Each structure stands twice: as C-alpha cells, then as structure tokens.
C-alpha positions as a printed Julia matrix, in Angstrom:
109×3 Matrix{Float64}:
 92.96   82.41  116.75
 91.69   85.39  118.74
 89.55   88.05  117.08
 91.14   91.38  117.89
 89.01   94.49  118.3
 90.33   97.34  116.12
 89.8   100.72  117.76
 91.32  103.21  115.32
 90.91  103.51  111.55
 94.69  103.83  111.19
 95.1   100.47  112.96
 92.65   98.85  110.57
 94.53  100.28  107.57
 97.8    98.96  108.96
 96.39   95.46  109.52
 94.73   95.36  106.09
 98.05   96.22  104.45
 99.99   93.69  106.54
 97.75   90.65  105.92
 97.27   88.85  102.62
 93.82   87.67  103.73
 91.69   89.23  106.45
 88.03   88.93  107.46
 86.6    91.91  109.34
 83.25   92.27  111.11
 81.75   95.78  111.26
 79.08   95.95  113.96
 77.32   98.41  116.28
 76.77   98.18  120.03
 73.2    99.49  119.74
 72.2    97.02  117.0
 70.42   93.88  118.29
 71.3    92.02  115.08
 74.99   92.8   115.6
 74.83   91.65  119.2
 73.11   88.41  118.21
 75.68   87.71  115.46
 78.83   88.66  117.41
 79.13   85.37  119.4
 78.87   83.35  116.16
 81.58   85.48  114.56
 83.86   85.18  117.61
 83.34   81.4   117.79
 84.15   81.03  114.12
 87.25   83.2   114.45
 88.47   81.2   117.44
 88.12   77.91  115.56
 89.7    79.2   112.34
 93.3    79.35  111.21
 92.51   82.5   109.2
 92.83   86.08  110.46
 89.63   87.67  111.81
 89.22   91.16  113.25
 86.27   93.26  114.36
 85.43   96.95  114.34
 82.83   98.53  116.61
 81.57  101.33  114.36
 79.63  103.38  116.9
 81.86  106.44  116.49
 83.6   105.63  113.22
 81.59  107.39  110.53
 84.67  107.65  108.32
 84.98  103.85  108.14
 81.26  103.47  107.52
 81.54  105.77  104.52
 84.85  104.36  103.29
 83.5   100.81  103.11
 79.89  101.72  102.22
 78.43   99.97  105.25
 74.69  100.44  105.3
 73.47   97.52  107.42
 74.85   95.96  110.59
 76.44   93.55  110.9
 78.55   93.5   107.72
 81.56   91.27  107.09
 84.28   92.27  104.62
 86.98   89.99  103.27
 90.2    91.75  102.3
 92.72   90.16  100.0
 96.05   91.86   99.31
 94.81   95.1   100.87
 91.51   95.4    98.98
 87.92   94.35   99.61
 87.52   91.11   97.67
 84.13   89.97   98.97
 81.47   91.27  101.31
 78.59   89.85  103.3
 76.11   92.59  104.11
 73.58   92.07  106.83
 69.94   92.0   105.82
 67.95   95.02  107.04
 65.98   94.07  110.2
 67.32   90.51  110.0
 71.12   90.67  110.29
 73.28   87.63  109.59
 73.47   84.11  110.93
 76.08   81.42  111.5
 75.27   79.52  108.3
 75.7    82.65  106.17
 79.06   83.31  107.82
 80.25   79.75  107.21
 79.22   79.9   103.54
 80.92   83.28  103.14
 84.18   82.13  104.73
 84.2    79.01  102.54
 83.81   81.18   99.41
 86.69   83.34  100.59
 88.95   80.3   100.9
 88.54   79.47   97.21
C-alpha cells in the first residue's frame, strides 16, 4: 500500500477521522535522522496491509504543537480518530527499522 504525503492539516484531520487505524510519520526535510528513517518507513508501508501516511512538517508549526512533536522523526498511531500510541525519535539518534517494526506490531494488538 502506498504511503501518501499529506500536505495540509485539514487533509490530515479528514484522513484521521475516516480511518479506524492509521500510522503517520512526522518528519523534517532538514533533519538527517528523518531522511535516514524515511526509506525504512516507506518500505514498511509498501509491504503492509495497514494504512500509512506521512507529513513533512517543515512549515506546519500548528501540527507540531497539536501533536506535541519534539523530535524528528516521530510516528503516531491513530485509532478511531485519536492518538493511541506514539514512537518518538531519540534526540540526535532518530529511529530505526527495528523500532518501527516493534511499534507496528504493538499497534496491531
């Protein structure tokens, strides 16, 4: 399944409300940890039967505040329109493929 890029906060709100389960990556173009993690996230999304989306937060301060994103990349899992679980990147480390796989498995339960 493709991993759509969400460009507007209103589009993200609409998708969150329309999906029972949704995994969203928040990342920044200037962040090397985001850029290193993005291919792993996209590969996982492509191989999954679950819904994955991504948000490039470079000019989306309102979303950063709304979801309390402090480190990039951060992955949020929404269930029935609300954040059910989150995987925050580690400052100056980011995230890796194993962490994503473990997180997604926890979200399936």
